[in-house]
C-alpha positions, 0 to 999 in steps of 0.5 A: 500500500502506498503511504505517500503518493506524490504526482507531478509535484512542482514548487516555485517561489516568486520574488519581485518579478522572478520565479525560482523553480525548486521542484519540477515534476516530481513523482514518487510513491513510498509504501508503508514500511519503506526505508528511503534515503533522499540525497543530492547536493545543496540547493537540489530541492531535498528539504523542500521536498521533505517540507511538502511531504511533512505537510509543512509546505504546499506544492505550487502544482501537482497532487500529494496523497498521504495515507489515502488523503489528498493533502491539497484539500485540507485547511491549516487546522486539518494539516496540523492534525495530519502532522501531529497524528501521522508524522514524526520529525527529526531535524539536524538542529534538534529543536529541543526547548532549552531549560526543559528536561528530556522527559518534558521535551518528549512529551511536548507534541502531546500538548497538541494531540487530540483525545486521551493520551493515557499515562504520557510520562510513562510512555515518554520514559519508555521511549527514552529508554528505547533510545538508551537515555533512561538515565537522562530523563531529567537532564536539560539539552544543555546537559546532554551531548549532541548525540544524546540530544538527537536521540531525545528528538527521535524519542519525541518524534515517536510519542504520538506513534506516527506512521512516518518518520521524516529525518532531515540530515539527522547526523549532520551535527554529530561526530561519526560515533554518535552518527552511527548510533543514531542510524542504528536507532533508525534501522531498528525502527524500520524493523519494527515497521515504521516508514522512514524517509531521511534526507542526507548529503552523506552516501554512507548514511543513505546506504542504510536505507533500502532505496535511494532517491537522488535529487538534482536541480529539483528533479529525480535523477535516479531512484534505485534499490540498495543491495544487501551488500551495500546495506551491510557495508553501511552498518 
């Protein structure tokens, strides 16, 4: 089943009489449980593509269907609901609240969720334990290493049990050791059935995925499956 369907997606920006095309006729389908890496040079359109995929931006033209729902027909309130219920975000810059504990940062998305959430603190504790931070529950971001902060953001992305995890350069601010640990976490989430799409400029990181889509000048330059041998070398 296609969880993500993007058909002939274009995105352009107008500024003082000039039009800048960022994405041009992008068509791609991602099935539930897929592990996809999106690669390309700076300015290729990767982050714009992910912003549209995450319902943070609308395409200029084309059709985006997420989990069977045409996104172009949704108002801002419904888009917020879709983001909160179906998508977890992991960013290069972490975006953790300073002065707030790891536990409280993980719980934060539930403030915007609908309905009863049960024992939210217990779920947040379980997720932090899942990423190896059960001993850091009450530490603030300033008391955590970069790798630990990224693992907090991964735990936060899972708090609403989303169908999809979108990760934008998740190892970009990490040293090699912490980058490896972060990618192991994503690898394990895929084994549990999560759909993961990650943007990276690092081919070694991209080879963790089962499929690599290359973006160049706003268009899909290639879309290929990753061999088992390539994945093994990346672990």
